[in-house]
C-alpha positions in Angstrom: -64.5 57.9 -183.7 -64.6 54.7 -181.3 -67.2 54.7 -178.8 -67.7 52.5 -175.4 -71.2 52.1 -173.8 -71.9 52.4 -170.2 -74.6 51.5 -167.9 -73.8 54.2 -164.8 -76.2 53.1 -162.0 -79.3 50.9 -163.0 -82.6 52.2 -161.5 -84.8 49.2 -159.9 -88.5 50.4 -160.5 -91.4 49.1 -158.6 -93.5 46.7 -161.1 -90.9 44.4 -161.8 -91.6 42.4 -165.3 -94.3 45.0 -165.8 -91.4 47.9 -166.0 -88.5 45.7 -168.0 -90.6 42.9 -169.4 -88.1 40.4 -168.2 -88.0 40.1 -164.4 -89.6 36.9 -163.2 -92.5 38.6 -161.2 -94.0 41.3 -160.6 -93.6 41.8 -157.1 -89.9 42.2 -157.6 -88.0 45.0 -158.8 -87.1 45.4 -162.5 -84.1 46.4 -163.5 -83.4 49.2 -166.7 -80.3 50.8 -167.7 -79.2 54.1 -167.8 -77.0 54.0 -170.9 -74.5 56.7 -171.7 -71.6 56.9 -174.2 -68.0 57.4 -174.1 -66.6 58.6 -177.2 -62.8 58.2 -178.1 -62.1 61.5 -180.3 -58.5 61.8 -181.4 -57.5 64.3 -178.7 -59.7 63.8 -176.2 -62.9 62.2 -174.9 -66.9 63.2 -175.1 -69.2 62.2 -172.4 -72.8 61.7 -173.8 -75.0 61.8 -170.8 -73.6 61.0 -167.1 -75.6 58.6 -165.6 -75.7 58.8 -161.5 -72.5 60.0 -159.9 -70.4 60.0 -157.3 -72.2 62.5 -155.2 -75.5 60.4 -155.8 -74.0 57.5 -154.2 -72.6 59.1 -150.9 -75.6 61.0 -150.4 -78.6 59.7 -152.4 -81.3 61.5 -150.0 -79.3 65.1 -150.1 -79.4 64.6 -153.9 -82.3 63.3 -155.0 -86.3 63.1 -154.4 -87.3 60.9 -152.0 -90.8 60.3 -154.8 -88.2 58.7 -157.3 -85.9 56.9 -154.8 -88.8 55.2 -153.8 -90.2 54.3 -157.1 -86.8 53.6 -158.7 -84.4 52.6 -155.9 -81.3 53.0 -158.0 -78.8 50.6 -157.4 -76.2 52.8 -156.0 -72.4 51.1 -156.8 -69.6 53.5 -157.1 -68.3 51.0 -159.7 -70.8 51.7 -162.0 -70.6 55.8 -162.0 -69.2 56.9 -165.4 -66.3 58.5 -163.9 -65.2 55.0 -162.4 -66.0 53.1 -165.3 -63.6 55.5 -167.1 -60.6 55.0 -164.8 -61.1 51.4 -164.9 -61.0 51.3 -168.9 -57.5 53.0 -168.5 -58.9 56.9 -169.3 -57.9 59.8 -167.5 -61.3 61.3 -166.4 -59.7 64.5 -167.0 -59.5 63.7 -170.6 -63.5 64.0 -170.7 -63.3 67.4 -172.5 -67.1 67.9 -173.3 -70.3 66.6 -171.7 -73.4 66.3 -174.3 -76.7 66.0 -172.2 -79.8 64.6 -173.6 -81.4 66.5 -171.0 -81.6 67.2 -167.2 -83.4 64.4 -165.6 -81.7 63.7 -162.4 -80.6 60.2 -163.8 -79.0 61.4 -166.8 -76.9 64.5 -165.1 -76.0 63.2 -161.7 -72.5 62.7 -162.7 -71.9 66.3 -163.9 -70.0 66.9 -160.8 -67.4 64.1 -161.4 -66.2 66.2 -164.4 -65.4 69.6 -163.3 -63.3 70.7 -166.2 -65.4 69.6 -168.9 -67.3 71.8 -171.1 -71.7 71.0 -171.0 -73.6 71.0 -174.2 -77.4 71.1 -174.1 -80.5 72.6 -175.5 -81.3 76.5 -173.8 -84.9 75.1 -173.4 -83.9 72.2 -171.4 -81.8 74.5 -169.4 -85.0 77.3 -169.3 -87.5 74.9 -168.2 -85.3 73.2 -165.8 -84.6 76.0 -163.8 -87.7 77.2 -163.2 -88.9 74.3 -161.2 -92.6 75.1 -162.0 -94.3 72.0 -160.8 -93.8 69.3 -158.4 -92.8 66.8 -160.7 -90.5 69.4 -161.9 -88.9 69.6 -158.8 -88.6 66.1 -158.1 -86.8 65.1 -161.6 -84.7 68.2 -162.0 -82.1 68.7 -159.2 -80.4 71.8 -158.8 -77.9 69.7 -156.2 -76.1 68.4 -159.1 -75.6 71.2 -161.1 -71.9 72.6 -159.6 -70.5 73.0 -163.0 -73.6 75.0 -164.7 -71.1 78.2 -165.2 -69.2 75.5 -167.8 -72.6 74.6 -169.8 -73.3 76.0 -173.2 -76.6 76.0 -174.3 -78.3 75.9 -178.2 -81.0 77.3 -179.6 -83.7 74.3 -180.7 -84.7 76.1 -183.8 -81.0 76.1 -185.4 -79.4 74.1 -187.5 -79.7 71.7 -190.5 -81.9 68.7 -191.7 -80.6 65.1 -191.4 -82.4 62.0 -192.1 -85.7 63.6 -191.7 -85.2 65.8 -188.7 -84.7 69.3 -188.8 -82.5 71.8 -186.9 -80.0 69.2 -186.4 -76.6 70.8 -185.4 -72.8 70.0 -184.6 -71.4 71.5 -181.1 -68.4 74.0 -180.9 -65.4 72.7 -179.8 -66.9 69.2 -180.2 -65.8 66.5 -182.9 -68.0 67.3 -185.9 -69.0 63.8 -186.1 -71.1 64.1 -183.2 -74.8 66.0 -183.6 -77.5 67.1 -181.3 -80.8 65.9 -182.6 -84.0 67.7 -181.2 -86.3 65.3 -179.8 -88.9 67.3 -177.6 -91.5 65.8 -175.7 -90.3 63.7 -172.9 -89.2 67.3 -171.9 -89.2 70.5 -173.8 -85.4 70.5 -174.3 -84.7 66.7 -174.9 -82.2 65.9 -177.6 -80.7 62.6 -179.3 -77.1 62.7 -179.7 -76.2 61.4 -183.1 -72.1 59.8 -183.5 -70.6 58.9 -187.0 -68.8 56.2 -185.1 -66.5 53.5 -186.9 -68.3 51.1 -188.1 -71.5 53.6 -188.7 -74.1 56.1 -187.0 -75.2 55.7 -183.9 -78.0 57.3 -182.3 -79.1 57.5 -178.2 -82.1 58.9 -178.0 -82.2 59.3 -174.5 -85.6 59.1 -173.3 -87.7 59.4 -176.5 -88.8 56.4 -175.8 -88.2 53.5 -173.2 -88.8 49.8 -175.0 -86.9 48.4 -178.0 -90.3 47.0 -178.8 -91.2 50.9 -179.7 -89.5 50.7 -182.6 -90.9 48.3 -184.3 -93.6 48.6 -187.3 -96.4 47.3 -184.5 -94.8 48.9 -181.8 -96.0 48.0 -177.9 -94.5 48.8 -174.7 -94.5 47.1 -171.3 -97.3 48.7 -169.3 -95.3 49.9 -166.4 -93.0 51.9 -169.0 -95.9 53.2 -170.6 -97.3 54.7 -167.5 -94.0 56.2 -166.9 -93.5 57.7 -170.4 -97.1 59.2 -169.8 -96.4 60.4 -166.3 -93.1 62.4 -167.2 -93.8 63.5 -170.8 -93.9 67.5 -171.0 -95.6 67.4 -174.6 -97.3 64.4 -175.7 -98.0 65.2 -178.9 -94.2 65.9 -179.5 -93.1 62.9 -177.9 -95.4 60.7 -179.9 -94.0 62.3 -183.3 -90.9 62.0 -182.5 -91.3 58.4 -181.9 -92.8 58.1 -184.9 -90.2 59.4 -186.3 -87.4 57.5 -185.4 -89.3 54.2 -185.8 -89.8 55.5 -189.6 -85.7 56.1 -189.5 -84.9 52.2 -187.9 -87.5 50.9 -190.7 -85.8 53.2 -193.6 -82.1 52.9 -192.7 -81.8 50.5 -189.1 -78.7 48.7 -191.2 -76.6 52.1 -191.1 -78.3 53.7 -187.9 -78.3 51.9 -184.9 -81.2 53.7 -182.5 -81.1 53.0 -178.9 -82.8 54.7 -175.9 -81.4 55.5 -172.2 -83.1 53.1 -170.4 -83.9 49.4 -172.2 -81.6 46.8 -170.9 -81.9 44.8 -173.9 -80.7 47.3 -176.3 -77.7 48.4 -173.5 -76.6 44.7 -173.4 -76.8 44.2 -177.2 -74.7 47.5 -177.6 -71.8 46.7 -175.0 -71.9 43.0 -175.0 -71.7 42.5 -171.3 -74.5 42.2 -168.5 -76.5 45.3 -167.6 -74.9 44.8 -164.1 -71.1 44.7 -165.0 -68.8 48.2 -165.5 -66.9 48.7 -168.0 -64.0 46.2 -167.6 -64.1 43.1 -169.7 -63.8 43.1 -173.2 -64.7 39.3 -173.8 -68.2 39.0 -176.0 -71.4 38.1 -174.1 -73.1 35.3 -175.4 -76.8 34.8 -175.3 -78.1 38.3 -175.8 -80.2 39.0 -178.9 -81.8 42.0 -179.6 -85.6 41.5 -180.6 -85.9 43.8 -183.5 
């Protein structure tokens, strides 16, 4: 299993350095990743999360909430959508047979429309809560405008599965290569999951929005104040979110040499994994110099 790391449209939040920890000032906008993974299997491609898509780029006000457009100001570049990066890498987007979602937030599911043939896999709890649109914030974050392919969604019970490296109810997905596993990591949303991939060079675990800053995986965890507030604002179950962060931290401490954990939005983790700058699409295979992960 070979994997490719894609940044599928950065978000540029208010607060600058208070958010990403590396923008020069706090009056500038920061830059966060939208880290997705393209998996090459023997017969087809599997995409883990989609980021924002072509229709979001073309009509952001019709697709996304005014609240998040103002707060995050996504860098709407068509070349950074998953479908355009997949094409630029020489693949046929029609070969994306499956999409595995960590959750249904707008910045993770906006590209679903770009892959109408793909079977989409997610936890039933996530679909249920997203469709209920219970609260004002739910209506801002979960955008039915992005769900034109919902008849191709396959959902799974969060209670079924096996143990895997300290996590329960971890399962493979029918039709998806068995090297790809769904790992429940509720808290950020009720049906939030990570996705583990047994790649050619060891396990990779995309933890989605279970954490936001690479320093949260350190023995003495820390986070930028802006991202700490954002995680609090967006969480659905604080106790579960913090417990799952602790389990990820323990896995990193115990087996970090064999399981590479990364979240969806940390730019340092993305650049380390992808070997290129956050604002570069997946076009070049040249190694990136000067990028070091801080743990």
